[in-house]
SEBARO-402457 format. One line per field, with one value per residue (C-alpha): chain; residue in one letter; z, x, y. Coordinates in pm, 1 decimal, decimal comma. Example, Ala and Ser with C-alpha at 12.3 -4.5 7.8 and 13.67 -1.06 7.14 Angstrom:
filo c(A;A)
dogu c(A;S)
up c(780,0;714,0)
east c(1230,0;1367,0)
north c(-450,0;-106,0)
//
This chain:
filo c(A;A;A;A;A;A;A;A;A;A;A;A;A;A;A;A;A;A;A;A;A;A;A;A;A;A;A;A;A;A;A;A;A;A;A;A;A;A;A;A;A;A;A;A;A;A;A;A;A;A;A;A;A;A;A;A;A;A;A;A;A;A;A;A;A;A;A;A;A;A;A;A;A;A;A;A;A;A;A;A;A;A;A;A;A;A;A;A;A;A;A;A;A;A;A;A;A;A;A;A;A;A;A;A;A;A;A;A;A;A;A;A;A;A;A;A;A;A;A;A;A;A;A;A;A;A;A;A;A;A;A;A;A;A;A;A;A;A;A;A;A;A;A;A;A;A;A;A;A;A;A;A;A;A;A;A;A;A;A;A;A;A;A;A;A;A;A;A;A;A;A;A;A;A;A;A;A;A;A;A;A;A;A;A;A;A;A;A;A;A;A;A;A;A;A;A;A;A;A;A;A;A;A;A;A;A;A;A;A;A;A;A;A;A;A;A;A;A;A;A;A;A;A;A;A;A;A;A;A;A;A;A;A;A;A;A;A;A;A;A;A;A;A;A;A;A;A;A;A;A;A;A;A;A;A;A;A;A;A;A;A;A;A;A;A;A;A;A;A;A;A;A;A;A;A;A;A;A;A;A;A;A;A;A;A;A;A;A;A;A;A;A;A;A;A;A;A;A;A;A;A;A;A;A;A;A;A;A;A;A;A;A;A;A;A;A;A;A;A;A;A;A;A;A;A;A;A;A;A;A;A;A;A;A;A;A;A;A;A;A;A;A;A;A;A;A;A;A;A;A;A;A;A;A;A;A;A;A;A;A;A;A;A;A;A;A;A;A;A;A;A;A;A;A;A;A;A;A;A;A;A;A;A;A;A;A;A;A;A;A;A;A;A;A;A;A;A;A;A;A;A;A;A;A;A;A;A;A;A;A;A;A;A;A;A;A;A;A;A;A;A;A;A;A;A;A;A;A;A;A;A;A;A;A;A;A;A;A;A;A;A;A;A;A;A;A;A;A;A;A;A;A;A;A;A;A;A;A;A;A;A;A;A;A;A;A;A;A;A;A;A;A;A;A;A;A;A;A;A;A;A;A;A;A;A;A;A;A;A;A;A;A;A;A;A;A;A;A;A;A;A;A;A;A;A;A;A;A;A;A;A;A;A;A;A;A;A;A;A;A;A;A;A;A;A;A;A;A;A;A;A;A;A;A;A;A;A;A;A;A;A;A;A;A;A;A;A;A;A;A;A;A;A;A;A;A;A;A;A;A;A;A;A;A;A;A;A;A;A;A;A;A;A;A;A;A)
dogu c(M;T;L;D;S;K;K;I;K;V;V;A;A;I;D;F;G;T;S;R;S;G;Y;A;Y;A;F;K;D;D;K;R;V;I;G;R;Y;E;W;D;K;Q;P;F;P;Y;I;K;T;L;T;Q;S;L;Y;N;G;D;R;K;L;E;T;W;G;Y;A;A;L;S;R;L;A;E;L;R;Q;A;K;N;A;K;D;Y;S;F;F;P;T;F;K;M;A;L;R;E;S;R;K;R;T;D;E;G;P;I;A;T;A;N;N;G;Q;E;F;P;V;I;N;L;V;A;D;Y;L;R;Q;L;G;G;L;L;R;K;E;L;D;N;A;T;S;G;E;L;K;D;H;E;I;L;W;C;L;T;I;P;A;I;W;K;D;E;E;K;S;F;M;R;R;A;A;I;K;A;G;L;I;T;D;S;D;D;D;R;E;R;L;L;L;V;L;E;P;E;A;A;A;I;Y;C;Q;E;K;D;Q;A;E;L;E;A;G;N;R;F;M;V;I;D;C;G;G;G;T;V;D;I;T;V;H;E;V;S;P;H;G;G;L;D;E;A;T;E;G;S;G;G;A;Y;G;S;T;C;V;D;K;E;F;R;E;Y;L;V;T;K;L;T;A;Q;A;L;M;R;Y;E;E;E;D;P;V;G;W;L;E;L;M;A;N;W;E;R;K;K;C;D;F;D;P;T;T;T;A;T;T;Y;F;E;I;P;N;R;L;Y;K;I;L;S;K;D;H;P;Q;V;L;E;Q;L;A;D;E;Q;E;G;D;D;E;K;V;H;L;S;K;E;T;M;Q;G;F;F;E;P;V;L;D;G;L;V;R;K;V;K;E;Q;F;V;R;L;D;D;R;G;C;D;I;L;Y;V;V;G;G;F;S;T;S;P;V;L;R;Q;R;I;Q;K;E;F;G;S;W;I;K;V;V;M;P;S;D;P;G;A;A;I;V;Q;G;A;A;S;F;G;I;N;P;E;S;I;R;S;R;R;S;H;L;T;Y;G;C;Q;S;C;Q;P;F;D;E;K;Y;D;C;N;Q;K;S;N;R;Q;Y;L;E;D;Q;G;D;W;H;I;F;N;R;F;R;S;F;V;L;A;G;E;S;V;G;V;N;E;V;V;T;H;S;F;Y;P;V;T;A;D;Q;T;V;I;N;F;K;F;Y;A;T;R;K;Q;N;P;R;Y;V;D;E;S;E;I;E;E;L;G;E;L;D;V;D;I;S;S;T;V;G;T;R;D;R;P;V;E;V;S;M;N;F;G;K;T;E;I;A;V;T;A;I;D;I;K;T;G;K;T;Y;N;T;A;L;R;F;S;S;T;Y;S;I;E)
up c(12807,3;12463,8;12160,1;11935,6;11602,8;11412,3;11524,5;11391,3;11048,0;11012,6;11147,6;11217,7;11266,8;11408,2;11388,0;11653,9;11582,4;11734,7;11442,9;11222,0;11268,4;11043,7;11000,8;10772,6;10773,9;10615,4;10601,0;10709,5;10409,0;10169,9;10336,5;10113,4;10333,3;10273,4;10408,9;10419,0;10216,5;10219,0;10540,4;10627,1;10525,6;10435,2;10122,3;9975,2;9980,5;10251,9;10468,3;10786,2;10914,0;11177,9;11542,4;11653,0;11859,5;11933,7;12245,1;12310,1;12627,2;12781,0;12737,5;12472,3;12154,2;11875,4;11588,2;11513,8;11244,9;10976,5;11048,7;11399,5;11262,9;11004,7;11268,1;11504,8;11226,6;11172,6;11544,6;11564,4;11269,3;11444,4;11772,9;11938,6;12008,9;12368,5;12537,2;12291,3;12375,6;12089,6;12107,8;11805,6;11948,8;12269,6;12232,1;12365,1;12678,8;12779,7;12826,4;12880,2;13100,7;13452,2;13582,2;13679,6;13862,8;13954,2;13589,9;13468,0;13284,0;13201,4;12872,3;12839,6;12552,5;12369,5;12609,3;12924,9;12994,0;13131,4;13019,2;13124,0;12838,8;12862,4;12773,1;12473,1;12345,8;12411,2;12236,5;11933,0;11916,2;11948,4;11640,5;11435,8;11545,8;11477,8;11126,0;11061,0;11198,5;10966,9;10672,5;10783,6;10831,0;10476,0;10346,7;10536,1;10525,5;10900,9;10977,5;11146,5;11524,2;11777,3;11872,6;11505,9;11499,3;11610,7;11687,4;11636,5;11796,6;11713,5;11987,9;11970,4;12056,6;12316,7;12526,9;12876,9;13036,1;13199,3;12862,0;12699,0;12979,7;12931,8;12563,8;12650,2;12905,6;12648,1;12393,3;12649,0;12731,5;12356,8;12325,2;12092,3;12340,3;12687,1;13006,6;13037,5;13030,6;12731,2;12532,5;12634,5;12356,2;12089,3;12119,2;12003,4;12080,8;11777,4;11793,4;11516,2;11396,2;11360,4;11162,7;10932,3;10882,3;10789,8;10543,2;10372,5;10348,6;10188,6;9945,9;9830,9;9844,5;9520,2;9677,6;10017,7;10024,9;10323,2;10499,5;10372,8;10628,6;10590,3;10791,1;10826,3;10908,2;11015,1;10999,4;11187,8;11332,0;11670,7;11648,2;11412,6;11473,4;11328,8;11325,7;11146,8;11066,5;10896,0;10674,7;10833,9;10619,8;10788,5;10697,0;10910,6;11051,4;11323,8;11485,9;11402,4;11664,3;11924,1;11760,5;11823,7;11758,4;11859,0;11852,5;11487,1;11348,8;11134,7;11436,4;11524,8;11194,1;11290,1;11615,4;11425,5;11200,9;11493,8;11663,5;11341,5;11310,6;11661,6;11553,8;11254,9;11395,8;11778,0;12037,4;12167,3;11833,6;11763,3;12111,4;12084,8;11740,0;11864,0;12163,4;11963,2;11660,8;11742,1;11420,3;11220,8;11400,0;11304,5;10945,1;10957,8;11069,1;10805,3;10544,9;10684,9;10665,1;10292,0;10243,7;10448,7;10258,3;9917,8;9987,6;9746,0;9764,7;9407,7;9262,5;9522,5;9551,5;9786,7;9985,2;10046,6;10370,1;10381,1;10697,4;10782,6;10778,4;11149,2;11240,3;10999,4;11177,1;11516,0;11381,0;11217,6;11539,5;11808,0;11625,1;11318,2;11334,0;11252,8;10924,4;10846,5;10901,2;10676,5;10401,0;10424,0;10399,4;10133,9;9870,3;10012,1;10075,4;10430,6;10366,6;10354,5;10520,6;10256,0;10338,6;10138,0;10039,4;10300,5;10571,4;10484,3;10486,0;10825,4;10967,8;10858,0;10931,5;11309,3;11266,4;10970,4;11131,9;11433,1;11218,1;11009,9;11324,6;11471,1;11145,5;11138,6;11500,6;11403,2;11127,7;11380,3;11599,4;11319,4;11280,6;10970,8;10772,3;10771,0;10593,3;10237,7;10189,4;10359,8;10357,3;10442,7;10545,5;10749,5;10668,1;10709,7;10455,2;10171,0;10230,0;9931,1;10150,5;10381,7;10088,8;9929,0;10254,2;10309,5;9949,6;9978,5;10306,4;10235,9;9868,6;9747,3;9952,6;10022,0;9819,9;9944,9;9880,9;9941,1;9896,4;9698,8;9992,9;10294,3;10520,7;10504,9;10636,7;11002,4;10972,7;10682,4;10845,8;11168,5;10979,0;10819,1;11161,3;11288,2;10997,3;11071,9;11417,9;11343,9;11089,1;11376,0;11494,3;11746,8;11923,3;12113,7;12479,6;12597,0;12958,1;13173,3;13339,7;13645,5;13993,2;14349,8;14468,0;14765,0;14695,5;14908,3;15049,9;14862,2;15071,7;14757,2;14574,2;14851,9;15117,3;15115,5;15191,2;15526,8;15708,7;15485,4;15516,1;15715,7;15844,0;15730,5;15961,2;15696,1;15460,5;15716,0;15544,0;15511,3;15239,0;15106,4;14977,8;14744,9;14453,1;14099,7;13892,5;13523,7;13267,3;12972,9;12938,9;12791,8;12419,7;12395,0;12106,9;12235,1;12014,3;12008,8;12249,9;12364,0;12709,9;12964,1;13270,1;13600,3;13896,6;14256,4;14591,6;14939,2;15170,3;15464,1;15492,9;15668,2;15427,8;15318,7;15058,5;14803,8;14715,5;14376,6;14303,3;13944,3;13833,1;13522,8;13463,5;13182,5;13347,2;13160,5;13449,9;13795,9;14105,6;14356,8;14319,3;14542,3;14323,4;14173,3;13847,9;13911,6;13901,6;14060,9;13808,9;14014,1;14235,7;14259,9;14563,4;14526,3;14801,2;14889,7;15229,9;15129,8;15085,6;15391,7;15542,4;15279,8;15067,4;14763,7;14641,6;14311,7;14165,2;13797,3;13699,8;13329,3;13144,4;12804,4;12602,5;12377,4;12219,2;12446,5;12769,5;12958,6;13075,5;13400,5;13503,1;13821,8;13858,5;14186,5;14049,9;14345,1;14319,1;13958,9;14066,8;13835,1;13920,0;13663,1;13631,0;13355,8;13329,9;13069,0;12814,6;12682,7;12344,0;12281,9;12259,9;12444,0;12310,5;12348,2)
east c(7352,7;7211,3;7385,3;7555,4;7419,7;7658,7;7950,6;7790,7;7921,1;7786,9;7500,7;7586,8;7286,3;7297,0;7001,5;7070,1;6821,1;6718,8;6843,7;7026,4;7198,7;7350,3;7442,2;7401,7;7538,0;7484,6;7689,3;7491,0;7599,8;7502,3;7209,0;7241,6;7205,3;7473,9;7436,9;7670,6;7561,7;7878,3;7975,8;8250,0;8147,2;7792,5;7691,0;7469,4;7446,7;7213,7;7208,7;7239,0;7451,7;7365,2;7347,8;7576,3;7896,3;8172,4;8391,7;8720,2;8826,2;8942,1;8586,8;8707,2;8510,8;8673,5;8440,0;8083,2;7812,8;7822,3;8191,2;8104,1;7919,6;8192,0;8466,4;8275,8;8241,9;8620,5;8685,5;8447,6;8615,3;8951,0;8791,5;8898,2;8555,8;8514,9;8616,1;8440,2;8107,4;7865,5;7562,0;7331,4;7112,5;7119,1;6917,4;6593,2;6773,0;6755,5;6379,4;6340,7;6631,9;6522,5;6877,8;7023,1;7322,0;7423,8;7528,4;7181,1;7038,6;7252,0;7263,9;7378,8;7600,6;7581,4;7838,9;7658,7;7886,7;7706,2;7778,5;7626,2;7403,1;7540,4;7889,2;7748,6;7562,3;7851,9;8103,4;7876,7;7808,6;8184,2;8247,7;7968,4;8071,9;8437,4;8363,8;8146,2;8411,4;8675,0;8443,6;8397,0;8772,8;8830,3;8568,3;8717,3;9090,9;9079,4;8992,8;8658,2;8657,2;8445,5;8243,8;8146,1;7951,8;7589,7;7503,0;7146,6;7065,3;6729,9;6512,6;6187,1;5877,0;5771,8;6085,4;6042,9;6247,5;6484,8;6571,5;6623,1;6859,6;7039,1;7106,6;7247,1;7482,5;7584,5;7660,0;7881,8;8057,7;8106,3;8282,2;8028,7;8001,7;8140,1;7937,1;7998,8;7708,5;7867,5;7860,2;7516,2;7330,4;7550,2;7341,5;6980,9;6758,8;6532,1;6200,5;6190,6;5833,3;5922,9;6235,5;6023,6;5772,9;6048,3;6192,4;5854,3;5794,7;6135,3;6098,2;5751,0;5747,3;5551,0;5260,2;5259,5;5132,7;5048,2;4743,6;4794,8;4789,6;4982,1;5004,8;5333,6;5342,4;5697,7;5735,5;6047,0;6188,0;6016,0;5738,4;5524,0;5484,3;5186,0;5180,5;4987,0;5139,2;5006,9;5218,3;5223,1;5170,0;5484,1;5690,7;5758,4;5517,5;5254,0;5150,4;4778,8;4684,9;4855,0;5044,0;4999,4;5175,9;5219,8;5439,1;5374,1;5728,6;5898,4;6039,2;5679,9;5661,9;5987,3;5824,5;5532,5;5778,5;5982,6;5668,9;5572,0;5920,8;5882,5;5565,1;5748,9;6097,3;6041,7;6158,5;6421,9;6600,4;6595,0;6719,3;7004,8;7099,3;7103,1;7320,9;7568,5;7591,8;7485,6;7640,1;7447,2;7129,5;7191,8;7252,3;6926,7;6742,4;6924,8;6798,2;6447,4;6492,3;6556,1;6256,0;6036,8;6138,8;6099,0;5758,5;5495,4;5159,7;5077,0;5377,5;5497,8;5312,8;5550,8;5852,3;6122,3;6319,0;6636,4;6720,4;7092,0;7312,4;7389,4;7022,7;6938,4;7190,6;7036,7;6693,1;6819,1;6977,0;6730,7;6404,6;6381,9;6002,3;6013,4;6192,8;5958,1;5659,7;5811,5;5874,8;5514,2;5375,4;5616,9;5626,6;5942,0;6137,9;6276,0;6562,5;6344,2;6036,1;5774,3;5583,9;5265,6;5141,6;4865,6;5118,3;5343,3;5050,4;4955,9;5290,3;5212,3;4839,7;4834,4;5094,5;4924,1;4579,9;4709,2;4883,1;4570,4;4358,3;4592,1;4593,0;4213,2;4207,9;4440,8;4202,8;3917,6;4117,6;4130,7;3862,0;3644,5;3940,5;4088,8;4418,2;4547,2;4835,0;4953,7;5329,5;5474,2;5841,9;6086,4;6272,1;5964,6;5774,9;5971,3;5774,2;5542,9;5275,4;5270,9;5252,8;4969,0;4771,3;4808,6;4707,7;4406,2;4283,8;4339,5;4431,2;4073,3;4013,9;4354,8;4672,8;4929,8;5297,2;5588,4;5924,8;6198,6;6443,2;6214,9;6489,3;6667,1;6370,8;6470,9;6843,7;6812,1;6514,7;6715,2;6996,5;6745,2;6598,1;6944,5;6988,0;6650,7;6507,7;6222,3;6092,3;5882,9;5671,3;5444,2;5390,9;5105,7;5189,2;5158,5;5116,7;4964,3;5239,6;5202,4;5323,8;5202,3;5021,1;4833,8;4467,3;4163,7;3973,6;3643,7;3370,0;3198,2;3495,1;3748,6;3528,9;3750,5;4057,5;3947,8;4227,4;4483,0;4353,4;4528,5;4401,9;4622,3;4602,7;4751,7;4466,2;4193,2;4077,8;4132,1;4374,1;4510,7;4866,6;4829,2;4643,0;4765,7;4832,7;4845,9;5081,1;4986,2;4724,3;4762,8;4684,9;4723,4;4921,7;5242,2;5455,3;5824,3;5984,4;5639,1;5656,4;5372,6;5395,1;5204,0;5246,0;5272,4;5283,1;5408,8;5135,3;5262,6;5437,4;5740,1;5792,7;6159,6;6155,8;5899,6;5947,2;5805,8;5748,1;5670,1;5452,2;5331,9;5033,7;4834,6;4519,7;4355,6;4286,8;4387,2;4290,7;4551,1;4919,1;4887,2;4629,2;4717,6;4917,2;5087,8;5468,6;5696,8;5954,9;6165,8;6166,2;6306,6;6362,4;6326,6;6486,4;6264,8;6422,3;6540,3;6185,1;5999,1;5722,4;5451,0;5273,2;5298,7;5613,7;5525,6;5736,6;5679,8;5733,8;5770,8;5785,1;5955,4;5853,4;6156,0;6308,8;6274,3;6319,7;6117,6;6327,1;6180,1;6257,9;6144,6;6193,6;6162,5;5994,7;6099,1;6470,4;6497,9;6686,1;6639,9;6633,7;6645,8;6600,5;6515,1;6244,5;6189,4;5914,8;5719,1;5564,2;5539,1;5239,1;5092,8;5162,6;4967,1)
north c(6470,4;6550,0;6404,6;6658,0;6534,2;6759,6;6541,8;6221,2;6122,7;5767,6;5556,2;5191,7;4961,8;4607,9;4370,8;4107,2;3829,0;3497,9;3289,7;3543,9;3877,3;4140,7;4504,1;4803,5;5156,7;5495,5;5814,2;6120,7;6324,4;6044,3;5859,5;5549,6;5241,3;4977,0;4623,6;4324,6;4019,6;3804,3;3624,1;3374,8;3018,4;3127,2;2933,8;3206,7;3590,1;3719,1;4030,7;3823,6;3539,1;3279,1;3387,5;3103,6;3099,0;2846,9;2878,4;2696,9;2516,4;2844,2;2982,4;3226,6;3287,9;3083,8;3170,8;3276,3;3278,4;3009,8;2958,4;2829,0;2527,1;2459,3;2475,0;2245,5;1986,0;1998,1;1950,2;1655,9;1483,9;1524,1;1407,7;1734,0;1887,0;1766,7;2093,1;2321,5;2487,6;2547,9;2777,1;2731,5;3008,9;3207,4;3528,2;3382,3;3260,0;3623,4;3580,3;3207,1;3098,6;3007,3;2991,2;3327,2;3471,7;3825,8;3871,1;3779,6;3474,7;3169,0;2973,7;2611,6;2493,7;2159,8;2010,6;2124,5;2421,8;2726,1;3083,8;3418,3;3532,0;3885,6;3750,5;3561,2;3866,9;4104,4;3874,2;3842,0;4217,7;4279,6;4062,9;4222,6;4570,4;4502,1;4379,3;4682,7;4916,7;4765,5;4827,7;5188,7;5234,7;5112,8;5355,4;5652,4;5565,6;5510,2;5872,3;5799,0;5860,3;5669,9;5978,2;6020,6;5689,6;5658,4;5294,9;5166,6;4831,9;4673,2;4525,3;4328,0;4527,8;4269,6;4316,7;4453,8;4730,2;4479,3;4324,4;4665,2;4761,7;4427,9;4504,2;4844,9;4685,3;4422,8;4695,7;4871,7;4543,7;4484,0;4818,9;4982,4;5269,9;5345,7;5375,1;5749,8;5994,5;6165,8;5841,6;5714,8;5896,0;5733,8;5415,9;5414,6;5116,5;5089,9;4905,8;4645,1;4724,7;5093,4;5006,0;4789,4;5072,8;5319,8;5067,5;5022,9;5397,0;5454,3;5163,9;5268,6;5648,7;5672,6;5480,6;5649,3;6006,6;6224,9;6084,0;5726,8;5449,1;5127,4;4809,3;4621,0;4250,2;4171,2;3792,2;3689,2;3370,1;3370,8;3627,6;3831,3;4207,2;4397,0;4776,3;5051,4;5390,6;5701,5;5926,1;6269,3;6582,5;6718,8;6413,9;6109,9;5853,2;5852,5;5524,7;5498,4;5241,8;5027,2;4740,4;4371,1;4045,4;3686,6;3378,6;3299,8;3304,8;3043,7;2856,5;2764,1;2574,4;2401,0;2290,1;2135,0;1950,1;1815,6;1687,6;1509,5;1359,6;1215,3;1032,9;882,6;810,6;801,8;1051,0;806,8;772,6;1145,4;1233,2;985,8;1116,5;1476,8;1380,6;1170,2;1395,3;1753,7;1882,6;1623,1;1730,3;2093,0;1987,4;1791,8;2104,9;2310,8;2063,9;2110,6;2488,7;2460,6;2231,6;2466,8;2779,4;2611,3;2455,7;2584,8;2403,9;2505,6;2319,6;2067,0;1735,1;1551,7;1670,4;1409,3;1440,9;1232,8;1037,1;1097,9;785,1;793,4;827,6;545,1;317,9;400,9;311,5;-9,4;-130,9;-18,7;56,7;-170,5;-163,0;209,7;147,6;-142,6;87,8;355,5;99,8;-24,0;330,0;460,6;186,8;28,4;350,6;356,8;602,8;912,3;1054,4;1136,1;1453,6;1497,7;1840,7;1812,3;1717,4;2010,3;2248,9;2108,3;2227,4;2582,6;2588,7;2662,2;2935,3;3101,5;3071,2;3260,6;3519,3;3584,3;3612,8;3875,8;4075,1;4075,2;4192,5;4475,2;4587,1;4590,1;4830,6;5086,5;5350,5;5392,6;5527,5;5179,4;5116,7;5166,9;4920,8;4601,7;4527,2;4185,9;4180,2;3969,1;3647,7;3424,8;3636,5;3472,0;3150,3;3087,8;2929,5;3233,5;3474,6;3282,5;3276,0;3651,7;3722,3;3493,0;3644,2;4012,6;4064,2;4110,9;4427,0;4582,4;4618,7;4364,4;4450,7;4215,2;4396,5;4223,5;4205,0;4150,2;4013,3;4350,1;4547,9;4570,8;4640,6;4886,8;5058,6;5092,7;5266,3;5503,8;5577,8;5671,3;5913,1;6072,1;5988,8;6232,6;5980,5;5843,3;6137,5;5966,5;5636,4;5476,9;5444,3;5086,9;5195,7;5467,8;5673,2;5889,3;5973,7;5959,1;6272,7;6414,5;6490,6;6592,9;6296,4;6242,5;6078,8;5946,3;5791,9;5733,6;5571,1;5258,9;5473,3;5615,2;5431,0;5608,4;5965,3;6236,6;6569,6;6859,5;7163,2;7393,9;7311,2;7239,7;6921,8;6546,4;6425,3;6097,7;6056,7;5755,9;5913,6;5838,9;6155,0;6056,8;6210,8;5987,4;5712,2;5363,3;5365,5;5743,2;5890,9;6046,4;6266,8;6185,0;6434,6;6548,2;6705,4;6674,9;6900,0;6911,6;7145,7;7024,0;7205,2;7107,3;6984,8;7195,3;7531,5;7380,6;7087,8;7068,6;6787,7;6668,9;6302,6;6203,3;5834,2;5736,9;5446,7;5264,3;5037,3;4879,8;5018,5;5302,1;5540,0;5412,7;5611,1;5487,3;5400,2;5092,6;4915,4;4578,2;4567,1;4901,3;4904,1;5161,5;5286,0;5523,7;5828,1;6179,6;6404,8;6782,3;6993,7;7292,2;7365,7;7713,9;7845,0;7716,6;7930,6;7905,3;7643,7;7869,1;7696,7;7524,1;7245,7;7169,8;6806,5;6726,5;6395,4;6403,1;6097,1;6070,2;5760,6;5456,4;5651,3;5911,9;6205,0;6339,0;6695,3;6869,4;7247,0;7436,8;7748,9;7966,0;7888,5;7773,7;7461,9;7158,9;6785,9;6503,4;6128,4;5880,7;5613,7;5345,1;5421,0;5123,9;5193,6;4820,3;4595,1;4302,5;3954,4;3634,6)
//
């Protein structure tokens, strides 16, 4: 079912992030992107709120975002928090959780209660979507109908097909769309790096002319995405080379800090503090977040990190030698951890070293035309130490631009993509796609397949049935909605059905479908029983590489009958 774009009046974009999430929207007849910057209990204006949820004893969502942490603190003070389940983060459980049921991966709350991740995601999306819908109702006097909204949900580029399918199911469960075929097209899954690229192009149109290439470094919480796009003379963007990325987000700096804190305050004391006062632990990490974001090596000599009272009491009682050691090292101060400039830089160094290495690798992938501008976006990009490192490494030979609102890049770019999906004109295919086919046996190249060959009387020759017929190769540029078509024929005159099996692989040009590292994606049966008696019965199979799915169409040329199926299209990149 193709979406009737004329019925769409507004694009609603949701950026569901590991640590923070938010939304933006735009009316099609206006195109201005509007984001939300004020959230319940959030102490400062920002386009996202925390991706946190609090559930009551009946396993119902009580509150979410910043309000979840505030409500949990109230419950703990009243000693009523025992039956409440708090999830400070749950998105990455989708990839990392080892415990699974029929509903998918499981996440564990602070009190040990287990919840299906799909329920957590759906509940959170329902709240974000509901808030957005109220805002739209206010703007349209409640006249906006469900079928007039196009939802855009951002997804990381490293996500596999299973995780993309999970997000679509969660969106249906959240009530953003229904599971009907008519409604399916009202949800676009938008790749985060592409959203960031669109945002940069719109923010800097004066600098980006047709033929210009620009690199976008999207620095998020968990990962960093690096892509290069070229401005097309016909408008829109073409992906210039396959993107890359790695686990160099801001949470990696947090990990370095926590490991350092263990060396200073002991793992036992920290573990006990986190167990006894989970809210206090979250406040401790929130304090670190502020210190991390404010750290500027050109102006900060020493960063002082306060030890919370409850943690101090644990140390005084069970680990007095730790406080004695701190006092000896810090001129008598045992109430704080003193972090020198060199120590703070050490937390960032492994992360920034990896980031810089990946950016340099991306430049190497480009041809002699290189790149004209380098944009740095994402929440982590506000860090002064990150900005200084990027400027130092690349500023002398390429223009480095850091937009004023880098945290808004993904969600606002996603809304712009929904307004104009043609803004991305081509992508680089991450995989080689093809189908199983019957080909003549070649003594030179197929000598190891003799046990698989069959002699076909109709053709008077030996054939093998496990050959890989490619439609697009890994790394190849694929136009959005580009259609690739191949013709196939029955192997015998009396054949009644042609079974097509479709495959994907990272290999550049595989010869057989049963080689290692080749995955079957799906299959399609074409009934040709009404035309038996000859082999001259062509079936044309087409792959349409649109959006994040491949639409497969098979046409029986003799009868005109059409068969369809859909496969997942991976235009993502490999990650370390």
